[in-house]
C-alpha positions in Angstrom: -127.3 -94.7 32.4 -127.1 -96.8 29.3 -123.7 -98.2 28.4 -122.1 -97.0 25.2 -121.2 -99.8 22.8 -117.7 -99.6 21.4 -117.5 -99.0 17.8 -115.8 -101.9 16.2 -114.0 -101.8 12.9 -115.1 -104.5 10.5 -112.5 -107.2 10.1 -110.6 -106.8 6.9 -110.3 -109.6 4.5 -106.7 -110.6 3.9 -105.3 -109.5 0.6 -104.4 -112.4 -1.7 -100.8 -111.6 -2.6 -99.0 -112.9 -5.6 -96.8 -114.9 -3.2 -99.9 -116.8 -1.9 -100.9 -117.5 -5.5 -97.4 -118.8 -6.3 -97.5 -121.0 -3.2 -100.9 -122.4 -4.2 -99.6 -123.2 -7.7 -96.5 -124.8 -6.3 -98.7 -126.9 -3.9 -100.9 -128.0 -6.8 -97.8 -129.0 -8.7 -96.5 -131.0 -5.7 -99.9 -132.7 -5.3 -99.9 -133.8 -9.0 -96.4 -135.1 -8.6 -97.4 -137.1 -5.5 -100.5 -138.4 -7.2 -98.4 -139.6 -10.1 -95.9 -141.2 -7.8 -98.6 -143.0 -5.9 -100.0 -144.4 -9.1 -96.5 -145.6 -10.1 -96.1 -147.4 -6.8 -99.5 -148.9 -7.0 -98.8 -150.2 -10.5 -95.5 -151.6 -9.4 -97.1 -153.4 -6.4 -99.7 -155.0 -8.8 -97.0 -156.2 -11.1 -95.0 -157.6 -8.2 -98.1 -159.3 -6.8 -98.9 -160.9 -10.2 -95.3 -162.0 -10.6 -95.3 -163.6 -7.1 -98.6 -165.4 -7.8 -97.2 -166.7 -11.1 -94.1 -168.0 -9.3 -96.3 -169.6 -6.6 -98.4 -171.4 -9.3 -95.2 -172.5 -11.1 -93.8 -173.9 -7.8 -97.0 -175.7 -7.0 -97.0 -177.3 -10.5 -93.3 -178.3 -10.1 -94.0 -180.0 -6.8 -96.8 -182.2 -8.3 
């Protein structure tokens, strides 16, 4: 006797709620804020590095 296959209900796609949309927008905003902060830190590090190199050159020149 052949086995009967169970009828399966197709999986439903989750509804995109307004909450999910708001969460996505908030996440995008947070990502932009983090990106800006990373750029600020990177710039500050470059400035500090340049200042340290300038001080090192000045110290070397004063020791000559």
